[in-house]
C-alpha positions as CSV (number, residue, x, y, z in Angstrom):
1,L,-162.6,177.8,-199.1
2,P,-162.1,175.5,-196.1
3,K,-160.8,172.6,-198.1
4,Q,-158.3,174.7,-200.1
5,P,-154.7,173.4,-199.4
6,M,-152.3,176.0,-198.1
7,Q,-148.6,175.9,-197.3
8,Y,-146.8,177.8,-194.5
9,L,-143.6,179.4,-195.9
10,T,-140.6,179.5,-193.6
11,G,-136.8,179.3,-193.6
12,E,-136.4,177.3,-190.5
13,F,-137.9,174.3,-188.7
14,N,-138.8,174.4,-185.0
15,E,-141.5,173.3,-182.6
16,E,-143.4,176.6,-183.1
17,V,-143.7,175.9,-186.9
18,V,-145.0,172.4,-186.2
19,N,-147.6,173.8,-183.8
20,I,-148.7,176.4,-186.4
21,L,-149.1,173.7,-189.1
22,D,-151.0,171.5,-186.7
23,S,-153.3,174.3,-185.4
24,Y,-154.2,175.7,-188.8
25,Q,-154.1,172.5,-190.8
26,L,-151.4,173.8,-193.1
27,D,-148.8,172.1,-195.2
28,L,-145.1,173.1,-195.0
29,D,-143.1,175.0,-197.6
30,I,-139.5,175.3,-196.2
31,H,-135.9,175.8,-197.4
32,Y,-134.5,172.5,-198.4
33,S,-131.5,172.8,-196.0
34,Q,-134.0,172.3,-193.1
35,I,-135.2,168.9,-194.4
36,T,-134.3,165.7,-192.6
37,P,-135.9,162.3,-193.0
38,Q,-137.0,162.5,-189.3
39,R,-138.7,165.8,-189.9
40,V,-140.5,164.6,-193.0
41,S,-141.6,161.5,-191.0
42,L,-142.9,163.6,-188.1
43,L,-144.9,165.8,-190.4
44,H,-146.3,163.0,-192.4
45,Q,-147.5,161.3,-189.2
46,K,-149.5,164.5,-188.7
47,D,-150.8,164.4,-192.3
48,I,-148.8,167.4,-193.3
49,L,-147.3,167.6,-196.8
50,V,-143.7,168.9,-197.3
51,N,-142.6,171.2,-200.0
52,C,-139.0,172.4,-200.1
53,W,-137.4,175.3,-202.0
54,T,-135.3,176.3,-204.0
55,V,-133.6,173.1,-205.2
56,D,-131.5,173.6,-208.3
57,D,-129.1,170.7,-207.9
58,K,-130.2,167.3,-209.2
59,N,-128.3,165.3,-206.6
60,E,-129.9,167.3,-203.8
61,A,-133.3,166.8,-205.3
62,L,-132.8,163.1,-205.4
63,K,-131.7,163.1,-201.8
64,L,-134.9,165.0,-200.8
65,Q,-137.0,162.6,-202.9
66,K,-135.4,159.7,-200.9
67,D,-136.1,161.6,-197.7
68,G,-139.8,161.6,-198.6
69,V,-140.6,165.2,-199.5
70,D,-143.9,165.6,-201.4
71,F,-143.0,168.6,-203.6
72,I,-139.8,170.3,-204.7
73,T,-139.7,173.9,-206.0
74,S,-136.9,174.6,-208.4
75,N,-135.7,177.3,-210.8
76,I,-134.2,174.6,-213.0
77,L,-132.9,171.1,-212.1
78,E,-129.6,170.4,-213.8
């Protein structure tokens, strides 16, 4: 399934992760604490979607939404 979207799951952001995403045409699934607007922008410039986990705080989710993440994984947003 060459067109099936896949996400690379990791807990930290670094240059090696970006290279893996780029090389294998993967999107990113990363712990929300690693998200910055600059990182989202860099990934979006490379056509990489950003999912972050596990966001259970509404205010944090709103911040991430403002930062431009594409998906948010949550147990429950309160």
